[in-house]
C-alpha positions in Angstrom: 111.4 116.7 37.0 112.3 114.7 40.3 111.1 111.6 38.7 113.2 112.1 35.6 116.2 112.6 37.9 115.3 109.3 39.7 115.1 107.5 36.5 118.4 108.8 35.3 120.1 107.8 38.6 118.7 104.3 38.4 120.1 103.8 35.0 123.5 104.9 36.0 123.5 102.5 39.0 122.3 99.7 36.8 125.0 100.4 34.3 127.6 100.3 37.1 126.3 97.1 38.4 126.4 95.6 35.0 130.0 96.8 34.5 131.2 95.2 37.9 129.8 91.8 36.9 131.3 91.9 33.5 134.8 92.9 35.1 134.4 90.2 37.7 133.8 87.6 35.0 136.8 88.8 33.0 139.1 88.9 35.9 138.1 85.5 37.0 138.9 84.3 33.5 142.4 86.0 33.7 143.5 85.4 37.2 141.4 82.6 38.5 141.1 78.8 37.9 137.8 77.0 37.9 137.2 74.0 40.1 137.1 71.9 37.0 140.5 73.0 35.9 141.9 72.3 39.3 140.5 68.8 39.3 141.9 68.3 35.8 145.4 69.3 36.8 145.2 67.0 39.9 144.0 64.1 37.8 146.7 64.6 35.2 149.4 65.0 38.0 148.2 61.7 39.5 148.4 59.9 36.1 151.9 61.3 35.2 153.1 60.5 38.6 152.0 56.9 38.2 153.7 56.8 34.8 157.0 58.2 36.2 156.8 61.4 34.3 157.7 63.4 37.3 158.6 66.8 35.6 155.3 66.8 33.8 153.4 65.7 36.9 155.0 68.6 39.0 154.0 71.2 36.4 150.3 70.1 36.7 150.6 70.2 40.5 152.2 73.7 40.3 149.1 74.8 38.5 146.7 73.2 41.0 148.4 75.0 43.9 148.2 78.3 42.0 144.6 77.7 41.3 143.7 76.8 44.9 146.2 77.9 47.5 143.9 76.8 50.4 143.6 73.2 49.5 145.9 71.1 51.8 145.8 68.1 49.4 147.4 69.9 46.5 150.5 70.7 48.6 150.6 67.2 50.1 150.5 65.6 46.5 153.1 68.1 45.1 155.4 67.3 48.1 154.9 63.6 47.0 156.2 64.5 43.6 159.2 66.4 45.1 160.1 63.3 47.2 159.9 61.0 44.1 162.4 63.4 42.5 164.7 63.3 45.3 164.1 66.9 46.4 163.3 66.4 50.0 164.1 70.1 50.8 161.5 71.3 48.4 159.0 68.9 49.9 159.3 70.1 53.4 157.6 73.6 52.9 154.7 71.9 51.1 154.2 69.4 53.9 154.3 72.2 56.5 151.7 74.2 54.6 149.4 71.2 54.3 149.7 70.8 58.2 149.0 74.4 58.8 145.9 74.2 56.6 144.8 70.9 58.3 146.6 70.3 61.7 145.1 66.9 62.1 146.4 65.7 58.7 148.4 62.7 60.2 149.8 61.5 56.8 151.7 64.9 56.2 152.9 64.9 59.8 154.3 61.4 59.4 155.9 62.2 56.0 157.4 65.5 57.5 158.8 63.6 60.5 160.4 61.0 58.4 162.2 63.7 56.2 163.3 65.5 59.4 164.6 62.3 60.9 166.7 61.5 57.7 168.1 65.1 58.0 169.2 64.5 61.5 166.7 66.9 63.0 165.7 64.6 66.0 163.8 67.2 68.1 161.6 68.4 65.3 161.0 64.8 64.0 160.1 63.6 67.5 157.4 66.4 67.7 155.8 65.1 64.5 155.8 61.5 65.6 154.4 62.3 69.0 151.7 64.4 67.4 150.7 61.4 65.3 150.6 59.1 68.2 148.4 61.6 70.2 145.7 61.2 67.7 146.5 57.5 66.8 148.3 55.8 69.7 148.6 52.5 67.8 150.2 53.9 64.7 153.0 51.3 64.2 155.1 53.3 61.9 155.1 56.4 64.1 156.1 54.3 67.1 159.0 52.7 65.3 160.2 56.1 63.9 159.8 57.7 67.4 162.2 55.0 68.7 164.7 55.7 65.9 164.7 59.3 66.7 165.4 58.6 70.4 168.3 56.3 69.3 169.7 58.8 66.8 169.8 61.5 69.6 171.9 59.2 71.8 174.2 58.1 68.9 174.8 61.7 68.0 175.9 62.5 71.6 178.2 59.5 71.6 179.8 60.5 68.4 180.5 64.0 69.5 181.9 62.8 72.8 184.3 60.3 71.0 185.4 63.1 68.5 186.2 65.6 71.3 188.2 62.8 73.1 190.4 62.4 69.8 189.0 58.9 69.3 188.4 59.2 65.6 188.1 55.5 64.8 185.3 55.1 67.3 183.6 58.2 66.0 183.5 56.8 62.5 182.0 53.5 63.8 179.2 55.5 65.7 178.5 57.7 62.8 178.2 54.7 60.4 174.9 53.9 62.4 173.9 57.6 62.7 174.0 57.8 58.9 172.0 54.6 58.5 169.1 56.5 60.2 169.8 60.0 58.9 171.6 59.7 55.5 170.5 63.3 54.6 172.4 64.8 57.7 175.1 67.0 56.4 176.6 67.6 59.9 177.3 63.9 60.5 178.8 63.5 57.1 181.0 66.5 57.7 182.1 65.2 61.1 182.9 61.7 59.6 184.8 63.3 56.6 187.0 65.1 59.2 187.7 61.9 61.0 188.7 60.2 57.8 191.1 63.2 57.1 192.6 62.9 60.5 192.9 59.0 60.0 194.7 59.7 56.6 191.9 58.5 54.2 191.1 61.4 52.0 189.3 59.3 49.5 186.6 58.4 52.1 186.5 61.9 53.2 185.7 63.0 49.6 182.8 60.4 49.5 181.3 61.9 52.6 181.7 65.6 51.7 180.5 65.3 48.0 176.7 64.9 49.0 176.9 67.7 51.6 177.3 70.3 48.7 173.6 69.3 47.9 172.3 69.0 51.4 173.3 72.4 52.5 172.6 75.7 50.6 175.6 77.8 49.9 178.0 75.1 51.2 181.2 76.9 50.1 183.2 75.3 52.9 182.5 71.9 51.5 183.4 72.9 47.9 186.7 74.4 49.1 187.5 71.3 51.2 186.7 68.9 48.4 188.9 71.0 46.1 191.8 70.9 48.6 191.5 67.2 49.1 191.5 66.4 45.2 194.5 68.8 44.8 196.5 66.9 47.5 195.7 63.6 45.7 197.0 65.0 42.4 193.6 65.4 40.6 194.0 68.9 39.6 191.2 68.9 37.2 188.6 67.8 39.8 190.1 70.3 42.2 189.7 73.2 39.8 186.0 72.1 39.2 185.1 72.2 42.8 186.8 75.5 43.6 184.9 77.0 40.6 181.7 76.0 42.2 182.6 77.7 45.4 183.3 80.9 43.4 179.8 80.6 41.6 178.3 80.9 45.1 180.3 83.9 46.1 183.0 85.2 43.5 184.5 87.5 46.2 185.2 84.5 48.6 189.0 85.2 49.4 189.9 81.7 50.4 188.4 80.2 47.3 189.8 82.7 45.0 193.4 82.3 46.5 193.1 78.5 46.1 191.6 78.9 42.5 194.6 80.9 41.3 197.1 78.2 42.5 195.2 75.3 41.2 194.6 77.0 37.8 198.3 78.0 37.3 199.5 74.3 38.0 196.8 72.8 36.1 197.7 74.8 33.0 201.3 74.0 33.3 200.8 70.3 33.6 198.2 70.2 30.7 200.6 72.3 28.5 203.5 69.8 29.3 201.3 66.8 28.2 200.3 68.6 25.0 204.1 69.1 24.2 204.8 65.5 24.7 202.0 64.7 22.3 203.6 67.1 19.7 207.0 65.4 20.3 208.4 68.6 21.8 210.0 66.8 24.6 212.7 69.4 25.6 209.9 72.1 26.1 207.9 69.5 28.0 210.7 69.1 30.4 210.9 72.7 30.9 207.2 72.8 31.7 207.4 70.1 34.3 210.4 71.9 35.9 208.3 75.0 36.1 205.4 72.9 37.6 207.6 71.6 40.5 208.3 75.2 41.3 204.8 76.1 41.4 203.9 73.3 43.7 206.9 72.0 45.6 205.0 70.8 48.8 202.6 68.1 47.3 204.7 64.9 46.6 202.3 63.7 43.9 203.2 66.5 41.5 206.9 66.2 42.1 206.7 62.5 41.5 204.7 63.0 38.3 207.1 65.7 36.9 210.1 63.6 37.5 208.4 60.5 36.0 207.6 62.4 32.8 211.0 64.1 32.7 212.4 60.6 32.6 210.2 59.7 29.8 211.1 62.7 27.8 214.8 62.2 28.3 214.3 58.7 26.8 212.5 60.0 23.9 215.4 62.5 23.4 217.8 59.5 23.4 219.8 61.1 26.1 220.6 57.7 27.7 222.8 58.5 30.7 220.7 61.6 31.7 217.5 59.5 31.3 219.0 56.8 33.5 219.8 59.3 36.3 216.5 61.0 36.0 214.5 57.7 36.0 216.6 56.4 38.9 215.7 59.5 41.0 212.0 59.0 40.0 212.1 55.3 41.0 213.7 56.1 44.4 210.7 58.5 45.1 208.1 56.1 43.7 209.4 52.5 43.7 206.2 50.9 42.7 205.7 53.0 39.5 205.8 50.7 36.6 206.0 53.5 34.0 209.4 54.7 35.6 210.8 51.2 35.5 209.6 50.7 31.9 211.3 54.2 30.9 214.5 53.3 32.7 214.7 49.9 31.0 214.5 51.9 27.6 217.2 54.1 28.7 219.4 51.0 29.7 218.7 49.7 26.2 219.9 52.9 24.6 223.0 52.5 26.8 223.3 48.9 25.7 223.0 47.7 29.3 220.5 44.9 28.3 220.7 42.9 31.5 219.7 45.9 33.6 216.9 46.6 31.1 215.6 43.1 31.5 215.7 43.4 35.3 213.6 46.6 35.1 211.1 45.2 32.8 210.7 42.1 35.1 210.2 44.4 38.1 207.7 46.5 36.3 205.7 43.5 35.4 205.4 42.6 39.2 203.3 45.8 39.7 201.0 44.7 36.8 199.0 42.3 38.8 196.3 41.9 36.1 198.8 41.3 33.4 197.0 43.7 31.1 199.9 46.0 30.0 201.0 44.9 26.6 203.9 47.5 26.6 205.6 45.8 29.5 205.3 42.4 27.9 206.6 43.6 24.5 209.4 45.6 26.0 210.5 42.7 28.1 210.6 40.4 25.1 212.5 42.9 23.1 215.1 43.5 25.9 215.5 39.8 26.3 216.2 39.3 22.6 218.8 42.1 22.7 220.5 40.6 25.7 220.7 37.2 23.8 222.1 38.9 20.8 224.6 41.0 22.8 226.0 37.8 24.3 226.8 36.4 20.9 228.0 39.4 18.9 226.8 43.0 19.3 227.8 44.9 16.2 227.1 48.2 17.9 229.6 47.4 20.6 232.0 46.1 18.0 232.1 49.5 16.4 231.7 51.4 19.6 228.5 53.3 18.5 225.1 53.8 20.0 222.0 52.0 18.7 220.7 55.3 17.4 224.0 56.0 15.4 223.3 57.0 11.7 225.1 55.5 8.8 227.7 58.3 8.6 228.7 57.7 12.2 228.9 54.1 11.7 231.2 54.4 8.6 233.5 56.9 10.5 233.8 54.4 13.4 234.5 51.5 10.9 237.4 53.4 9.2 239.0 54.1 12.5 238.9 50.6 13.8 239.7 49.0 10.4 242.9 51.1 10.4 243.7 50.2 14.0 243.1 46.3 13.6 244.4 45.8 10.1 246.7 42.6 10.3 249.5 44.3 8.5 250.0 46.6 11.6 251.0 43.5 13.7 254.2 41.5 13.6 253.8 38.3 15.6 251.8 35.4 14.4 249.4 35.4 17.5 248.9 39.2 17.1 248.1 38.7 13.4 245.6 36.1 14.1 243.9 38.1 16.8 243.7 41.2 14.4 242.3 39.1 11.6 239.3 38.1 13.8 238.9 41.7 14.9 239.1 43.0 11.4 236.4 40.5 10.1 234.1 41.3 13.0 234.4 45.1 12.3 233.8 44.6 8.6 230.7 42.4 9.4 229.4 44.9 11.8 229.7 47.6 9.2 228.0 45.6 6.4 225.0 44.8 8.7 224.6 48.2 10.2 224.8 50.2 6.9 222.3 47.9 5.2 218.8 49.2 6.5 217.0 45.8 6.1 219.8 43.8 7.8 220.1 46.4 10.5 216.4 46.3 11.2 216.5 42.5 11.6 219.5 42.8 13.8 217.8 45.4 16.1 214.8 43.0 16.3 217.0 40.2 17.5 216.9 38.0 14.4 220.4 36.7 14.1 219.4 34.0 11.5 220.1 35.1 8.0 222.5 37.9 8.9 225.8 36.4 7.8 227.5 39.2 5.8 228.6 38.5 2.4 232.2 37.5 2.2 232.7 39.4 -1.0 232.4 42.7 0.9 234.6 41.8 3.7 238.4 42.7 3.2 240.5 39.6 2.8 242.4 38.9 6.0 245.6 37.0 6.1 245.5 33.3 6.2 246.6 31.3 9.2 249.0 29.4 6.9 252.6 30.5 6.8 252.5 30.6 3.0 249.7 33.2 3.0 250.5 35.2 6.1 254.3 36.0 5.6 256.3 37.7 3.1 258.1 34.5 2.5 259.3 32.7 -0.7 256.9 31.6 -3.4 256.3 28.0 -4.3 259.4 27.9 -6.7 261.6 28.7 -3.8 262.7 32.0 -5.2 263.2 35.1 -3.0 260.4 37.0 -4.5 257.1 38.1 -2.8 253.8 36.3 -3.3 252.2 37.4 -6.5 248.9 38.0 -4.8 248.8 39.9 -1.4 247.0 38.0 1.2 246.1 41.0 3.3 244.9 44.4 2.1 247.0 47.4 2.7 246.0 49.5 5.7 243.7 52.4 4.7 245.3 55.9 4.7 244.6 58.0 7.8 242.5 60.5 5.8 240.2 57.7 4.6 240.4 58.7 1.0 240.5 55.1 -0.3 237.0 53.6 -0.4 236.6 50.9 2.2 234.2 48.1 2.2 
């Protein structure tokens, strides 16, 4: 009986032992990685790294680390991939872990010291270089890097001293050498950016601050400062982009949110104004730009920009004098703005002040140092042609109408002037002759400006071929006494000439058709 019990107990124990072996094998298959697999991942990682396929290499090194978290080489090799990808911050923990697993691993210590030195951590970098030199006193790279660490520490002290003394130019000069040694040091870049701002060079400040957003975790202050700098320079789109990055890190950041609302409102107004211009809705665009000036009255760029575009819109609306006034104000605020000079020149053309138009185009071209702006070249040529034509005979001036006058306005002006200058209205010989000339000019102007083809040629400055047909010009009195006076005919009789030599003046109501 007892024997049977022993036999049964042995069977149970044997079964349990077998079950444990099976479970161990299965768990090892699920959660573990064999030595062969680890070596495969390491070999694939090495090949892919050599081929420049960094993301794929990193994936294999991740698997190797997961498979054997006690192997210092796997951490070191993964750190090498991170460094090749430009991710020094990710490489540091792997190098530190490799050193923890193998304290005498000099390659890892030297690599970590190099990263720390580039980050500006002089004390920690010096410790690593000294540790290498303790085990290998003749290590040349460690010796050179230790000297750089000592130099960097002295330079950092000099830069801070100059900054606190208000000597920002000297600070910038010292920090230039600092950043040659430690290009990944966010503090030195932020300090130099602050110096550039104080020296009035925001563009260089932006160049220094931009990399600090990646060198520091949660660098909301840098994003906000970048947004503010871009805003002040008039780049509202870039400003909006940076302040949004700040809010991604913390949507409840009060400073970032307050700045975001201001930038978003202004940016929307400016973009809307430009869209309205593209749609030829120039009056609405003017309203938008006026609203934008109220939204941001303190940054000169936006006021200058708004006044420049209002000037442009008024030209498009053919409001000549208002455009001249607006453009002149914009020019006073921004004298080197070629667009303002171009638009004022166009306003002068609308106002038939061609000499001033030519002057503005010539001045605008002075600011086009590359000579690449075809609009300035073409505008100048057109203004010069109009000036030349105006010095000969300007039909618009003769009729007293603007260059944008329609046919109905031209005919109305013609009738009024034809009635005023008809030779029959004058008594003396000299007055009649002057009236005849005026009358012919008025009729010529009417014929040219009411004929679309002839008017187009005249506007383009082509005077040749624009001589009006004599048939359509009312006959004016001849300068000879036989044709200009109500004298006797050739037979000597006292009757009037059989054919009138001057047309009767048109009635005031203009009912008789005029040439």
